[in-house]
TIDOFI-895657 format. One record per residue (C-alpha): residue number from 1; residue in one letter; x, z, y. Coordinates in nm, 3 decimals. Last residue first. Example, Ala and Ser with C-alpha at 12.3 -4.5 7.8 and 13.67 -1.06 7.14 Angstrom:
! residues 2
PT   seq   type        c1        c3        c2
PT     2      s     1.367     0.714    -0.106
PT     1      a     1.230     0.780    -0.450
! end
This chain:
! residues 157
PT   seq   type        c1        c3        c2
PT   157      e     2.038    -2.476    -1.143
PT   156      a     1.700    -2.398    -1.006
PT   155      g     1.419    -2.230    -1.247
PT   154      y     1.457    -1.880    -1.094
PT   153      a     1.440    -2.046    -0.759
PT   152      d     1.120    -2.236    -0.829
PT   151      e     0.962    -1.935    -0.985
PT   150      v     1.060    -1.749    -0.664
PT   149      a     0.902    -2.015    -0.478
PT   148      r     0.582    -2.050    -0.694
PT   147      v     0.517    -1.671    -0.648
PT   146      d     0.536    -1.672    -0.281
PT   145      i     0.606    -1.311    -0.164
PT   144      k     0.459    -1.224     0.183
PT   143      t     0.763    -1.171     0.408
PT   142      m     1.016    -1.414     0.263
PT   141      q     1.379    -1.481     0.284
PT   140      l     1.510    -1.185     0.078
PT   139      m     1.281    -1.314    -0.202
PT   138      a     1.450    -1.643    -0.230
PT   137      k     1.790    -1.473    -0.260
PT   136      m     1.662    -1.229    -0.505
PT   135      v     1.526    -1.504    -0.720
PT   134      r     1.869    -1.678    -0.716
PT   133      d     2.050    -1.355    -0.802
PT   132      s     1.802    -1.296    -1.100
PT   131      k     1.869    -1.651    -1.247
PT   130      a     2.259    -1.613    -1.198
PT   129      p     2.241    -1.254    -1.329
PT   128      d     2.092    -1.383    -1.675
PT   127      p     1.948    -1.042    -1.781
PT   126      d     1.619    -1.146    -1.637
PT   125      s     1.491    -0.834    -1.460
PT   124      l     1.445    -1.016    -1.109
PT   123      l     1.227    -1.255    -1.286
PT   122      d     0.995    -0.985    -1.426
PT   121      t     0.984    -0.816    -1.085
PT   120      l     0.876    -1.115    -0.918
PT   119      t     0.612    -1.219    -1.175
PT   118      r     0.456    -0.878    -1.136
PT   117      p     0.353    -0.988    -0.792
PT   116      i     0.450    -0.732    -0.509
PT   115      i     0.251    -0.617    -0.218
PT   114      q     0.448    -0.328    -0.100
PT   113      w     0.258    -0.104     0.152
PT   112      s     0.369     0.094     0.433
PT   111      l     0.101     0.299     0.621
PT   110      g     0.089     0.268     0.990
PT   109      y    -0.282     0.289     1.019
PT   108      r    -0.350    -0.062     1.084
PT   107      d    -0.155    -0.156     0.759
PT   106      k     0.209    -0.180     0.733
PT   105      l     0.375    -0.459     0.541
PT   104      w     0.616    -0.497     0.271
PT   103      g     0.661    -0.823     0.055
PT   102      c     1.010    -0.890     0.102
PT   101      p     1.022    -0.825     0.494
PT   100      g     0.765    -0.694     0.697
PT    99      e     0.425    -0.785     0.838
PT    98      e     0.245    -0.545     1.077
PT    97      g    -0.090    -0.435     1.095
PT    96      d    -0.420    -0.535     1.267
PT    95      a    -0.514    -0.703     0.918
PT    94      g    -0.223    -0.650     0.689
PT    93      l    -0.438    -0.458     0.429
PT    92      k    -0.666    -0.740     0.421
PT    91      a    -0.461    -1.045     0.445
PT    90      w    -0.180    -0.910     0.222
PT    89      l    -0.456    -0.784    -0.026
PT    88      e    -0.609    -1.122    -0.054
PT    87      d    -0.272    -1.313    -0.067
PT    86      v    -0.120    -1.092    -0.319
PT    85      e    -0.437    -1.103    -0.551
PT    84      e    -0.457    -1.491    -0.515
PT    83      q    -0.083    -1.515    -0.623
PT    82      t    -0.166    -1.333    -0.931
PT    81      t    -0.103    -1.011    -1.134
PT    80      c    -0.033    -0.774    -0.834
PT    79      d     0.148    -0.451    -0.875
PT    78      v     0.078    -0.259    -0.550
PT    77      y     0.365    -0.020    -0.436
PT    76      l     0.238     0.239    -0.174
PT    75      s     0.513     0.309     0.064
PT    74      v     0.732     0.602     0.168
PT    73      a     1.060     0.604     0.375
PT    72      e     0.886     0.304     0.563
PT    71      n     0.710     0.543     0.824
PT    70      f     0.404     0.714     0.860
PT    69      i     0.323     0.943     1.178
PT    68      f     0.331     1.312     1.241
PT    67      q     0.225     1.529     1.536
PT    66      p    -0.080     1.306     1.610
PT    65      g    -0.340     1.527     1.457
PT    64      g    -0.406     1.658     1.087
PT    63      n    -0.695     1.447     0.968
PT    62      l    -0.583     1.472     0.600
PT    61      a    -0.614     1.215     0.345
PT    60      i    -0.592     1.310    -0.019
PT    59      f    -0.500     1.074    -0.312
PT    58      q    -0.623     0.998    -0.655
PT    57      q    -0.502     0.724    -0.856
PT    56      g    -0.793     0.528    -1.067
PT    55      a    -0.754     0.194    -0.896
PT    54      l    -0.757     0.393    -0.570
PT    53      e    -0.913     0.718    -0.573
PT    52      f    -1.023     0.940    -0.277
PT    51      t    -1.014     1.278    -0.143
PT    50      v    -1.106     1.311     0.224
PT    49      t    -0.975     1.593     0.425
PT    48      m    -1.057     1.746     0.778
PT    47      v    -1.347     1.568     0.881
PT    46      t    -1.518     1.688     1.195
PT    45      g    -1.768     1.967     1.161
PT    44      p    -1.600     2.237     1.369
PT    43      e    -1.318     2.053     1.581
PT    42      g    -0.972     2.070     1.397
PT    41      p    -0.781     2.392     1.381
PT    40      g    -1.030     2.506     1.302
PT    39      a    -1.190     2.838     1.206
PT    38      e    -1.545     2.736     1.301
PT    37      g    -1.522     2.501     1.003
PT    36      y    -1.321     2.156     0.955
PT    35      r    -1.506     1.933     0.734
PT    34      q    -1.418     1.839     0.348
PT    33      v    -1.507     1.476     0.213
PT    32      d    -1.502     1.446    -0.155
PT    31      v    -1.456     1.176    -0.427
PT    30      i    -1.449     0.850    -0.222
PT    29      r    -1.425     0.552    -0.459
PT    28      s    -1.180     0.319    -0.637
PT    27      d    -1.209     0.136    -0.971
PT    26      p    -1.159    -0.206    -0.810
PT    25      f    -0.933    -0.205    -0.494
PT    24      l    -1.016    -0.308    -0.139
PT    23      s    -1.312    -0.120    -0.047
PT    22      t    -1.158     0.192    -0.136
PT    21      y    -0.876     0.132     0.102
PT    20      h    -1.106     0.092     0.401
PT    19      e    -1.327     0.372     0.325
PT    18      a    -1.021     0.578     0.276
PT    17      a    -0.879     0.471     0.644
PT    16      e    -1.215     0.532     0.821
PT    15      e    -1.219     0.906     0.654
PT    14      a    -0.861     0.986     0.749
PT    13      q    -0.871     0.812     1.099
PT    12      s    -0.804     1.140     1.314
PT    11      d    -0.413     1.157     1.317
PT    10      f    -0.355     1.080     0.939
PT     9      w    -0.135     1.267     0.706
PT     8      l    -0.141     1.135     0.365
PT     7      f    -0.133     1.352     0.042
PT     6      p    -0.021     1.188    -0.266
PT     5      t    -0.139     1.377    -0.546
PT     4      i     0.050     1.536    -0.861
PT     3      k    -0.099     1.729    -1.127
PT     2      q    -0.396     1.480    -1.167
PT     1      m    -0.731     1.672    -1.116
! end
């Protein structure tokens, strides 16, 4: 087991969310499902926790009830290698969710994701401040990141 594992609090959709997430990323799987017993606090036999892996990274999802909800203070950052990967994850994670600015979205469970092409981070890291500023200005106008548009902004004079 890894030393630090993100622990995600859901109302009652932990297993559904884990199944959804593991269907989207290679090298992903459900590892374990634990159920509430007679001691509760959940209904005996219902899912308490789901341990799952996304691209080899382990997570635990808890059906803890409606007391807490996700917010943008914590998000999952996905390093994408192509525009096609950005487009696919944006569509699948964003389905029944909410689009946000600059590559951020909330999925149907309220969890925030950053779907970011590596090209964007590479261009923002350019030591030429004029180039990286143009990329930043372009990105700030976007919801889903458009690789071609940030490349065009980078190359503009």
